C-alpha positions as CSV (number, residue, x, y, z in Angstrom):
1,X,7.3,-0.6,-9.0
2,X,10.1,-0.6,-11.6
3,X,10.5,-3.8,-13.6
4,X,13.1,-2.6,-16.0
5,X,15.6,-5.4,-16.6
6,X,19.4,-5.0,-16.0
7,X,21.3,-5.1,-19.3
8,X,24.5,-6.3,-17.5
9,X,25.6,-7.1,-14.0
10,X,26.2,-3.8,-12.2
11,X,29.9,-3.1,-11.4
12,X,28.9,-2.3,-7.8
13,X,27.5,-5.9,-7.4
14,X,30.7,-7.4,-8.7
15,X,32.8,-5.3,-6.4
16,X,30.6,-6.2,-3.5
17,X,31.0,-9.9,-4.2
18,X,34.8,-9.6,-4.3
19,X,34.7,-8.4,-0.6
20,X,32.9,-11.5,0.6
21,X,34.8,-13.9,2.7
22,X,33.0,-16.9,1.3
23,X,32.1,-18.3,-2.1
24,X,28.4,-19.0,-1.6
25,X,26.1,-16.1,-2.2
26,X,22.4,-15.4,-2.7
27,X,20.6,-12.7,-4.7
28,X,18.5,-10.8,-2.2
29,X,17.7,-7.3,-0.9
30,X,16.1,-5.6,2.1
31,X,13.6,-2.8,1.8
32,X,11.8,-0.6,4.4
33,X,8.1,-0.8,3.6
34,X,5.7,1.7,5.0
35,X,2.2,0.6,5.7
36,X,1.0,2.4,2.5
37,X,3.6,0.5,0.5
38,X,2.4,-3.0,1.3
39,X,-0.3,-3.0,-1.4
40,X,2.4,-2.6,-4.1
41,X,3.7,-6.1,-3.1
42,X,0.3,-7.8,-3.1
43,X,1.3,-9.8,-6.2
44,X,3.9,-11.5,-4.0
45,X,1.3,-12.3,-1.3
46,X,2.3,-9.6,1.2
47,X,-0.7,-8.1,3.1
48,X,-1.3,-5.9,6.1
49,X,-4.1,-7.1,8.3
50,X,-5.0,-5.1,11.5
51,X,-1.5,-3.6,11.4
52,X,0.2,-7.0,11.2
53,X,2.3,-7.9,8.2
54,X,1.3,-11.2,6.6
55,X,4.3,-13.0,5.1
56,X,3.5,-15.6,2.4
57,X,5.3,-18.9,2.0
58,X,8.2,-19.1,-0.6
59,X,6.7,-19.4,-4.1
60,X,7.7,-19.3,-7.7
61,X,7.2,-15.7,-9.0
62,X,4.3,-15.1,-11.4
63,X,5.6,-15.6,-14.9
64,X,3.7,-12.5,-16.0
65,X,6.1,-10.3,-13.9
66,X,8.6,-10.2,-16.8
67,X,10.8,-12.1,-19.2
68,X,13.0,-13.7,-16.5
69,X,10.0,-14.7,-14.4
70,X,8.5,-16.3,-17.5
71,X,11.8,-18.1,-18.3
72,X,11.9,-19.3,-14.7
73,X,8.7,-21.2,-15.4
74,X,8.8,-22.0,-19.1
75,X,12.5,-22.0,-19.9
76,X,13.9,-19.9,-22.8
77,X,15.8,-20.1,-26.1
78,X,19.0,-18.2,-26.8
79,X,19.9,-17.4,-30.4
80,X,23.7,-18.0,-30.7
81,X,24.8,-15.1,-32.8
82,X,28.3,-15.6,-31.4
83,X,28.5,-18.9,-33.5
84,X,28.6,-19.4,-37.3
85,X,25.3,-20.1,-38.9
86,X,24.4,-23.8,-39.7
87,X,22.2,-25.2,-42.5
88,X,18.6,-26.0,-41.6
89,X,16.0,-27.6,-43.8
90,X,12.5,-26.1,-44.0
91,X,9.5,-27.6,-45.8
92,X,5.8,-27.3,-46.3
93,X,3.1,-29.3,-48.1
94,X,1.6,-27.7,-51.3
95,X,-1.2,-28.8,-53.6
96,X,-0.4,-30.3,-57.0
97,X,-1.1,-27.9,-59.8
98,X,-2.7,-25.5,-57.2
99,X,-5.6,-27.9,-56.4
100,X,-5.7,-30.1,-53.4
101,X,-8.0,-32.5,-55.2
102,X,-5.0,-33.4,-57.4
103,X,-2.9,-34.4,-54.5
104,X,0.0,-32.7,-52.8
105,X,3.8,-32.6,-52.7
106,X,6.5,-31.4,-50.3
107,X,8.4,-28.2,-51.0
108,X,11.7,-28.2,-49.2
109,X,14.6,-25.8,-49.1
110,X,17.7,-25.2,-47.0
111,X,19.0,-21.9,-45.5
112,X,21.7,-21.0,-43.0
113,X,20.4,-20.0,-39.5
114,X,21.8,-19.2,-36.1
115,X,21.8,-22.1,-33.7
116,X,19.3,-21.9,-30.8
117,X,20.1,-23.2,-27.4
118,X,17.2,-24.1,-25.0
119,X,17.6,-23.5,-21.3
120,X,15.1,-25.4,-19.2
121,X,13.1,-23.6,-16.5
122,X,14.9,-23.2,-13.1
123,X,11.7,-22.9,-11.1
124,X,13.5,-21.1,-8.2
125,X,11.3,-19.6,-5.5
126,X,11.2,-16.1,-4.0
127,X,11.1,-16.0,-0.2
128,X,10.1,-13.1,2.0
129,X,11.2,-12.6,5.6
130,X,10.3,-9.9,8.1
131,X,13.6,-8.6,9.4
132,X,12.5,-5.9,11.7
133,X,9.4,-3.9,12.7
134,X,10.0,-0.2,13.1
135,X,7.8,2.7,14.0
136,X,7.8,3.9,10.4
137,X,7.2,0.5,8.8
138,X,8.6,-3.0,8.2
139,X,12.1,-4.0,7.1
140,X,11.6,-6.9,4.8
141,X,14.1,-9.3,3.1
142,X,13.4,-10.5,-0.4
143,X,15.6,-13.4,-1.6
144,X,15.9,-15.8,-4.6
145,X,16.1,-19.3,-3.1
146,X,19.2,-20.4,-4.9
147,X,22.6,-20.6,-3.4
148,X,25.3,-19.8,-6.0
149,X,29.0,-20.4,-5.8
150,X,31.2,-17.8,-7.4
151,X,33.8,-20.4,-8.3
152,X,31.5,-22.2,-10.7
153,X,31.9,-21.8,-14.5
154,X,28.4,-20.4,-15.1
155,X,28.3,-18.2,-12.0
156,X,27.9,-14.8,-13.8
157,X,25.2,-16.2,-16.0
158,X,23.2,-17.5,-13.0
159,X,23.9,-14.2,-11.1
160,X,22.6,-12.1,-14.0
161,X,19.5,-14.3,-14.3
162,X,18.6,-14.1,-10.6
163,X,19.3,-10.4,-10.3
164,X,16.8,-9.8,-13.1
165,X,14.3,-12.2,-11.5
166,X,14.4,-10.2,-8.2
167,X,14.4,-6.9,-10.1
168,X,11.2,-7.8,-12.0
169,X,9.3,-8.8,-8.9
170,X,10.6,-6.4,-6.2
171,X,12.0,-3.5,-8.1
172,X,15.5,-3.9,-6.6
173,X,18.4,-6.4,-6.5
174,X,21.5,-6.9,-4.4
175,X,23.8,-9.8,-3.3
176,X,24.6,-11.2,0.2
177,X,26.8,-13.9,1.6
178,X,24.8,-17.1,2.1
179,X,25.4,-16.9,5.8
180,X,24.4,-13.2,6.2
181,X,22.4,-12.5,9.3
182,X,19.1,-10.6,9.4
183,X,21.1,-7.8,11.0
184,X,23.3,-7.7,7.9
185,X,20.2,-7.1,5.8
186,X,18.8,-4.5,8.1
187,X,22.2,-2.6,8.0
188,X,21.9,-2.1,4.2
189,X,19.0,0.3,4.7
190,X,20.0,1.9,7.9
191,X,21.7,5.3,7.2
192,X,22.2,7.7,10.0
193,X,23.4,11.2,9.4
194,X,25.8,13.6,11.1
195,X,24.7,17.2,10.7
196,X,27.6,19.7,10.3
197,X,27.2,23.5,10.5
198,X,28.5,25.8,7.8
199,X,32.2,26.6,8.0
200,X,35.3,26.7,5.9
201,X,35.7,24.0,3.3
202,X,38.6,22.4,5.3
203,X,36.5,22.5,8.5
204,X,33.6,20.8,6.8
205,X,35.7,18.1,5.3
206,X,37.5,17.4,8.6
207,X,34.1,17.0,10.2
208,X,32.9,14.7,7.4
209,X,36.0,12.5,7.7
210,X,36.1,12.4,11.5
211,X,36.0,8.8,12.7
212,X,35.9,7.4,9.1
213,X,38.2,5.0,7.4
214,X,40.8,6.6,5.2
215,X,40.0,7.7,1.7
216,X,42.5,8.1,-1.2
217,X,44.2,11.5,-1.9
218,X,42.3,11.6,-5.2
219,X,38.9,11.0,-3.5
220,X,39.7,13.7,-0.9
221,X,40.6,16.1,-3.8
222,X,37.3,15.4,-5.5
223,X,35.5,15.8,-2.2
224,X,37.1,19.2,-1.7
225,X,36.1,20.3,-5.1
226,X,32.4,19.3,-4.6
227,X,32.2,20.8,-1.1
228,X,33.7,24.0,-2.4
229,X,30.9,24.3,-5.0
230,X,28.3,23.6,-2.3
231,X,29.9,26.2,0.0
232,X,29.6,28.9,-2.7
233,X,25.8,28.2,-2.8
234,X,25.6,28.7,1.0
235,X,23.7,25.6,2.3
236,X,21.9,25.5,5.6
237,X,24.0,22.6,6.9
238,X,26.2,19.9,5.6
239,X,25.4,16.1,6.0
240,X,27.6,13.1,6.2
241,X,27.0,9.4,6.9
242,X,27.7,8.5,10.5
243,X,29.0,5.0,10.1
244,X,32.7,4.1,9.7
245,X,32.7,4.7,5.9
246,X,32.2,8.0,4.2
247,X,29.8,6.6,1.5
248,X,27.6,9.7,1.2
249,X,28.1,13.4,1.9
250,X,26.1,16.4,0.9
251,X,24.4,19.7,1.8
252,X,20.9,20.6,2.8
253,X,19.5,23.7,1.1
254,X,16.0,23.3,2.6
255,X,13.7,20.7,4.2
256,X,12.8,19.4,0.7
257,X,16.1,20.0,-1.2
258,X,19.2,18.0,-0.3
259,X,22.1,17.2,-2.6
260,X,24.2,14.1,-2.1
261,X,27.5,12.8,-3.5
262,X,28.9,9.3,-3.3
263,X,32.7,9.3,-2.6
264,X,33.2,5.9,-4.2
265,X,30.9,6.1,-7.2
266,X,31.1,9.9,-7.7
267,X,29.9,10.1,-11.3
268,X,26.8,12.1,-10.4
269,X,25.2,14.3,-7.8
270,X,21.7,13.3,-6.5
271,X,19.2,16.0,-5.6
272,X,16.4,14.7,-3.4
273,X,13.2,16.4,-2.4
274,X,10.4,15.7,0.1
275,X,11.4,12.1,0.9
276,X,15.1,12.6,1.0
277,X,15.6,10.8,4.3
278,X,14.1,7.6,3.0
279,X,15.6,7.8,-0.5
280,X,19.1,8.4,0.9
281,X,18.8,5.0,2.7
282,X,18.5,3.1,-0.6
283,X,21.4,1.6,-2.5
284,X,22.4,3.2,-5.8
285,X,20.8,0.3,-7.7
286,X,17.5,0.5,-5.8
287,X,17.4,4.2,-6.2
288,X,18.0,4.2,-10.0
289,X,15.5,1.3,-10.4
290,X,12.7,3.2,-8.7
291,X,10.5,6.1,-9.7
292,X,12.4,9.2,-10.8
293,X,9.9,11.9,-9.7
294,X,11.4,12.3,-6.2
295,X,15.0,13.0,-7.2
296,X,17.2,14.3,-10.0
297,X,20.5,12.9,-11.0
298,X,23.1,15.2,-12.5
299,X,26.0,13.5,-14.1
300,X,29.4,15.2,-13.7
301,X,29.7,16.3,-17.3
302,X,30.7,19.6,-18.7
303,X,28.3,22.3,-17.3
304,X,27.0,20.2,-14.4
305,X,28.1,22.9,-11.9
306,X,26.0,25.5,-13.7
307,X,23.0,23.2,-13.9
308,X,23.2,22.4,-10.2
309,X,23.6,26.0,-9.2
310,X,20.6,26.9,-11.3
311,X,18.5,24.2,-9.6
312,X,19.4,25.6,-6.2
313,X,18.6,29.2,-7.3
314,X,15.3,28.0,-8.8
315,X,14.4,26.2,-5.6
316,X,15.1,29.4,-3.5
317,X,13.1,31.6,-5.9
318,X,10.1,29.2,-5.7
319,X,10.3,29.3,-1.9
320,X,10.6,33.1,-1.9
321,X,7.5,33.4,-4.2
322,X,5.5,31.2,-2.0
323,X,6.1,33.4,1.0
324,X,5.3,36.7,-0.8
């Protein structure tokens, strides 16, 4: 499970908060856990007994989980390099003439140092809730038990802290309205797909946009550019999200090779392999926080088209060699 800390609040989180119709929010996330995944969360008290998921009571996360988990229990100091240094006196006791039998004296000196602010431990708890039991596993909600108000002065500081606390212990972090229902949590991991047959670029785009909310002309132009590239590589089928928003679209080149684009955060193409159906249900934050061996991310920089095309050709060559 990834425990890498966030270095700043992700922009997607800030944008999500701006859409909320209330000021009170919580840091939380929902994950679909297969039976074989449960042991990875044993440190939180999750267990599977005779096919039944055992949910622990809310508890303070183990301080060994990471720096924010430790700070949650012990507090932490922050060196204020944004402020001018202040004079501080240091001293130690030294023997007279190098021999303690002659007595001792105090040696003192002053030097300028950065101020240190101490933040006391928050001791917030992590709660776990079973949202839904599915044939493939369990939809579980993980939440930091602190309600934050986005109007408060230190909101972003508290938000950043709690996002990292959840990230360290669960490997993912998101935000929800305080009054969000369990259905709201379940919806974040439920992605259904519409499968579209090959056709002209315009036909494919019309199929992807059918029944969706409008996108901007710039987004549609980008989408046409990306679908045109996929079309030249002759995918088996095209894929688009089936809900009211065109979040993801892509093309399937084989059962274990699917390429996805995100229309809103289109800075990269994601190539997913064996577990693409599960991976594609994850948020961008959750995906990038997890193991990287089941997908590749190609940023849209100079030469990305050639790199992606080479990956598709390499995949086909590998399949061809296996058959021969």
